[in-house]
N, C-alpha and C positions, 0 to 999 in steps of 0.2 A: 185089620179088617176081619180076618178070620176069627180072632178072639172076640170082637164085638158081635159077630154073627153067632158065635158059640154061646154068648151070654144072653142075647136078645132074640135071636132067630128071625131077624128081618131079612127078607129075600134080597133086598138091594145090597146089603152088606156082603152076602155070599157071592153075588154076581160081580160086584166091584172087586172082591178079592180074587176071583177067577181072572178078571180083566187085568189086574195088577200082576198076577203070575205070568200071564201072556206078555205083558210089558217087560218083565224081567227076562223071560226067555228070548224075546226079540233083541233086547239090548245085549244079552249074553252072546247071541250069534254074531252080533256086530263086533263085540270085543274079541271073540275067538278068531273070527275071520281076519280082523285087523292085526292081531298079535301073532297068529300062527299060520295064516294063509287060508284062503277060501277053498271049498270043495263043493261039488254039485249038491250033495245032501244038505250041507250047511246052508247053501244059498237058497235052496227050495224052502227050508225051514224058516229062514229069515223072511222071505217074501210072504209065505203063508201066514205066519204068526203076526208079523208087523203090519201087513196090509189088510188082512181079512179077519183077524181075531182081536187085536188090541182095541181099536176104536169102537167097534160095535158092542163088545161085551161091557166096556165102560159105559157106553150109551145106554145099554139095556138096564144096567144098574140104576141109572137115572130115571128110566121109565118106571121101574119098580118103586123107586123112592117117591115119585109123583103120581102113582097109580090112582090115587083118590081125587086127583085134580083133572082138569081138562087138557093137560099136557099131551095126552095121547093124540089129540088132533094134530098138534105140531109134529109129533113123532111120525105119524102115519104119512102126512104130507111130505115130510123130509125124506122118508124112504122112497116115495114115488119120485121125488126130485132126483134122488141118487140114481134111480133107474133111468131117468131121462138123461142124466149126464153120461151114462154108459152109451146111450145112442149117440150122443154128441161126440164122445171120444172115438167111437167107431169110424168117424170120418177121418181121423188121424191115422188109425191103424188099419191098413187094407186087409180084407179077408176076415174081419171081425164083426161084420154087420149082423149075421145070423145069431152069433153068441150074444151080442148086445140086445137084440130083439127079445131073446129068451130071458135075459136078465131083467129087462124092462118089464116084461109080462109078469114075472115072478114078483118083482118089486111093486108093481102096480096092484096086483091081487093082495099081496101082504099088507101094503099100505092102506088099501081100502078096508081090509079086515080090521086093522088096528083102529081106524077112524070109526067104523061102525060099532065096534066093541066099546069104544069110549063113549059113544052116544047112548048105547043101550045098557051096558054094565061096565063101568070104568075099570074096576080091578082086573077084569078079564082081558083088557087090552095088553097088559104087560105079559100075560101068559101067551097070548097070540104072537106078540113080538118075539118072545123067547122061542116059540116053535118055528117061526120064520127064520130066525137067526141060526138055530141049530141045523135046519134043513140047508140053509145057505152055507154054513160052515162045512158040512159034509160034502156038498157039491163043490165048493171051492177047494177043499182038500184034494178031491179027486182030480180036478182040472190042473191044479198047481203041481201035484206030485206025478202026474202022467204026461204033462206037456213036454214036447221036445225043447231042448235048450241049445242055443247057439254056442259053439265052441268058445272057450274051454269049459263051459258049463256054469259060468257065473260072469258077472260084470261089475266092475268098479270104475269110478271116475279116475282117469289116468293122472290127474293132478292132485285131487284131494283124497283119493283112495276110499271114498265113501261108496258103499254098495248102491247100485242102481238097478232098476228092473228091466233094462233093455235086453237082457239075454232071453227073456220070455217072449213068445210070439204075441201078436196083437190081441188074439182072442182071450189071452189070459189077462192082459192089461185092462180090458174093458169090464171085467167082472168086479173090480174093486170099489167103484163109487158108492153103491148102496150100502156097503159095509164100512168103508174107510171114511168117506166124506160125510155120509148121513150119520154115522156113529159119532164122529167128532162134533158135528153141529148139534146133535141131541145132547151130548155131554156139556158143551159150552152153554147153550141156551137154557138147558135144564138147571145148570148151576146159577145162571143169572136169574132165572125164574124163582129158584129157591131163595136167593138173596132178596128178591122183590117181596116175597111172601113175608119175610121176617123183618124187613126194614120199615121204619115209620113212613107212611105213604102220603103223597099228595096226588089226589086223583084229578087229573086234568080231563081225561076221557072216561066215559062210562065203561063198566066191565063188559057190557054186551058187545063191544067192538073187539073182544078177544085179544089176539096177539098184538094188534095195533095199540090197544089200550095199555097192555102190559109194557110195551116198548116205550111209549110216550110217558106213561106214569112212572116208569123206572127212572128215566133220566130226570124227570121233574122232582122225584123224591130224593135224588142224590145229595143236594145241599143239606136237607134235613138229616139224612143218614150220616153225613160227615160231622155235622154239629153234635148228633147223638154219640158218635164215636168218641169225640174229644171230651164229651161230658161223661163218658163211661156208662151210657145208657143203651148202647146199641147191642142187640143180640149178637153173640159171637158167630152165629151161623152166617151172618151177612158178609163180613170180611173173609171168612173161611171159604164160602162158596164163590165169591168173586175171585179170590186167589186161585181156586181150583179151576174156574172157567178160563182164566188167563193161562194157567198151566196146561190146559187142554188145547187151547187155541194156538199157542206158539209152536209146539212140535207138529201140530197138524198143518200149519202154514209152511214150516221149513221142510217137512217131508214132502208136501205137495209140490214145492219148488223143484224137487229132484226130477220130476217128470219133465221139467222144462230146462234141465241142464244146470240149475243153480244148486250146487251141492256144498258149498263152503259153510253154510249155516246149519247143516243137518245135525251134526253132533251137538253143536252149541244149543240149537233149539230143543233137542231132547233133554240136555242137562238143565237148561233154564226151566223147561216145562215141568220136569219131575221135581225140581227144587221148589217151584211155586206150589205144586200140588201138595208136597210134603209140608210146606209152611202152612198151607191152608188147613191141613188136618191138625197141625199143632195148634193153630189159633182156635179151632173149635173146642168148646168146653167138653164135648163128649169124648174126645180122643185122649187116651192115656189117663182117663179117670181112674181106671184100675190097671195095674200091671200084673199079669197072671202067667204062671207056668204051672197049670194044673190046679193051683190054688191062688188066692189073692196074695201077692207079695207086698203090694203098696197100693194105697187108695188116696185119691184126692178129695173124696167126699168128706164133709164135716163129720166129726166124731158123733156117733149116735144117730146120724142122719140115715135116711133110707136111700137105697140105690135101685134104679130100675134095671 
């Protein structure tokens, strides 16, 4: 991803690369804690990176990718929904209501700003989303790194040894939905929307119905897309983005189950998700077109052909 950004300088490639670095750091903390034992700094790093940095930065990359479309409407509303879930979760964690109200207010203002920017000047919506995310990242880092932890300073499931967030007080647990849940939804539905853009379409509903039209038309277009796939006429971005969407959804689901005490699927979901994302990148014609280490070592482009 970094090499693609270095060659083409598209913002979404840089942001996705940052998100994948966060993914690697988060998985690295899980490996280190499982292999050599957990510590308070390692546990705080795991929670901060995994819950507050990985999904939203991957989602932000999708917002940049689709910045010329109306996807900003969905992104803005999703951020607001994430803030609403903070309020909902505050009912589960006593003493977290005030924090949840602040989180909802920030998510509401940020979401509205993204929606308005999409209506007025679409490319600006991605920059506003980035500003909101950076502000949220700094605030989240302060809260996670300064919050008191229950002894011994970390928490793992006693049966599966999977790290869980229960060592943090409730006011920390309620700050994650606008980052974690909203970021995952933006990544998943952004990938599906990208697939819809590049697949042969059967329009059952008119485009003016926005997201409802996209959802219905997407499923109506699947049979034609499958036929085009077997005929070798389907744009490679369609299966690639569907695989990436599945790869984002699975670990989002299994990590979300941690909150409800279901931990056996956590590492399996991470592995399956990352594997599907990687296969999705491999399926895309734009990945590994060039292999570079400072200079082009190998190219998949036809001889004499031009490369963008």
